[in-house]
C-alpha positions, 0 to 999 in steps of 0.5 A, a space after each residue: 849763203 842766201 839763194 836767188 832764182 836764176 833766169 831758168 827758175 832754178 835755185 842758186 847761190 847769191 852769185 852765179 857759178 859761171 859755167 865755162 863756154 868757149 864759143 857762141 854767145 856768152 851769157 852773164 853766168 858764163 865765162 870764157 877761159 881765164 886768159 880770154 876773160 882777162 883780155 876781154 875785161 881789159 877791153 871794157 876797160 879801154 871802152 869806158 876809160 876815155 869818157 870816164 876820164 874826159 868827163 871829170 876834166 870837163 868839170 874840174 875833177 881829178 881824172 884818176 880819182 874818177 877812174 879809181 872810184 869807177 873801178 870801186 863802184 863797179 865792184 860794189 854794183 857787181 856785189 849788190 846785184 849778185 854778179 848777175 848784171 853785166 854793167 860797168 859804172 863810169 862818170 856820168 855826163 848828166 852832172 856836167 851842166 849842174 856841176 858847172 852852174 853850181 861852182 862857176 867852173 872856168 873850164 881849165 885847171 882844177 875846180 876851186 868849188 869842187 867840194 860844193 859840187 861833191 855835196 850835191 852829188 852826194 844828195 843826188 845818190 841819196 835820192 837815187 837810193 831812196 827810189 831804189 828801195 822803193 823799187 825793191 819794196 814795191 816792184 818795178 810795175 809803177 816804173 814800167 807804167 811810166 816807162 814801157 818798152 816804147 819809152 825805154 827804147 827811146 831812151 836808149 836811142 836818144 842816149 846813142 844819138 845825143 852822143 852822136 855829134 861828140 863822135 862826129 865832131 872829134 873826126 871833123 877837125 880836118 881831112 887827115 882827122 876824118 880819114 883817121 876815124 873812118 879808118 878806125 871804123 873800118 878796122 873795127 868792122 873788119 876785125 868783128 866780121 872777118 877776124 877768127 877766134 879770140 881776135 874777133 871778140 876784141 874789135 874795140 880794143 884792136 881798133 883803138 891799137 890799130 888807129 893809134 899806130 896808124 896816127 903815129 906812123 902818118 902824123 908823127 912819122 910822115 907830118 900829115 897831121 898834128 903829131 902826138 905830144 909825148 911830153 906830158 906822158 914822159 913827165 907823169 910819174 908811174 905811181 902816185 895818189 889821186 887828189 882826194 876831196 871831201 864834200 861840203 853840203 850846201 842847200 842850194 847846191 844839193 837842190 840844183 844837183 840832186 834831180 839828176 838822180 831821175 836821169 840816172 834812173 832813166 839811164 840805168 833802166 834803159 841800159 838794163 832793158 837793152 841788156 835784157 834785149 841782147 841777151 834774151 833774159 829779163 833782168 827787171 827783177 834786179 832793177 831795184 838792186 841795180 839802182 842801189 848798187 849805182 846810188 851807193 857807188 855815187 855816194 862813195 865816190 862823191 865822198 872821195 872827190 870823184 864824179 857821180 857814176 852810171 851804167 856805161 853805155 860804151 861797155 853795152 856797145 862793146 857787149 853788142 859787138 862781141 856777144 860776151 855778156 860774162 859779168 866776170 869781165 867787169 870784175 877784171 876791168 873794175 880791178 884794172 881801173 882801181 890800180 890804174 887810178 894810182 898811176 898818173 902815167 896811165 892817164 897821160 897815156 889815155 889822153 895821148 890818144 888822138 881825138 880822131 882815134 876816139 872819134 872813130 871808136 865813138 861812132 862805132 859804140 854810140 851808133 850800136 847803143 842807138 841801134 839797141 833801140 830798134 831791138 828793144 822795140 822788136 823784142 817787145 813787139 811795140 806797135 808803131 801804127 799806134 800814134 801814141 808810140 809813134 809820136 812819143 818816139 819821134 819827138 823824143 828822138 828829135 829832142 835828144 839828137 838835137 840836144 834840146 836843152 830846157 832851163 829853169 832858173 839856174 838849172 839846165 836840162 840837157 837833151 837826154 834829160 829833156 827827151 827822157 822826161 818829155 817821153 815819159 810825160 808825153 806818153 802818159 798824156 797821150 795814154 790817158 787821151 786814148 783811154 778816155 776816147 775809148 770809154 
């Protein structure tokens, strides 16, 4: 097998050896006992499943196809990065606006123009792959010049803050929903802080189960809220093929959708920087391969009728809460997703989780993502007495949290994209201005 250099400088095989460790922080090249690995991996599956299924619904895709290809894509990513980057690839929300613009999707039922959108997503994956190959050839210096820690931290913070209204809205439908959402937050916090042993590593999944049970008791049992409707779950078959589609390539759709690749690069870079900050190990040398893995997964997904994929912030939040970064967890989560992609029953079960419970989970997970921005800045000793840094972060966070959308003809760039490009461009302008004043 080819060799690679580990973080400690030692020569290793293409894949790590995953040393067994039972206590403390579990690093990417370490593993828990197999039983704990299985359960913790399933927790990551739970963390990504809601968004991975909701995103395709908003675009008129088959959720089971998206789930299937998220699993396949994660396994592809795992192989390309040599099992050294702990990430899960799930449906990217960055495609929603452009897909709707291209297809004219009404918002209900299957998208009749889905093949045209798939062609554009393939185009985005190809552009992403070209960027990945340039990074693998020329290194990440040019990306680091464009996106230093102050900018990448801002991007990570924006991702969490931009998603915050989604979480808050989910728990704001009624006073009952708000109470359920806050109860879920409390459950997660208590598990993460006070539980012992294996249970302490499962705050998200235990919060989901506890919140579901509480909602079921109070709504279906006591009638205090809108009851869970189990009719779709009962009607869904256990095993069934997803609705596969093939892409149609149309120039206008490709031109509109392909630039989303730039946002995927920013998301992936921010996520990997966040993981590096959490683990204390730089993963910069693997950025090119990570980009390539994501691009290949996106292309394959689109060729089968799935959404574009990206490294998932939700799973980074789980790692932040559990301190378990073993990459083997994502093999478990991906394998489960592949199997469950052929189960409409599972999709119906996930969709039966009340919005208030999902909202409570999201408040914690999205908040942990946003908090990672602070860690990136602290770890890299970002100087906020420097006006360049302060203004760049201030503008990016406000634009992202407020979801500032820029429209260029038929192309709409949402808050994450606006904040990302805004931070990159503004920082470079201020950097040049500062340099010219010093000369």
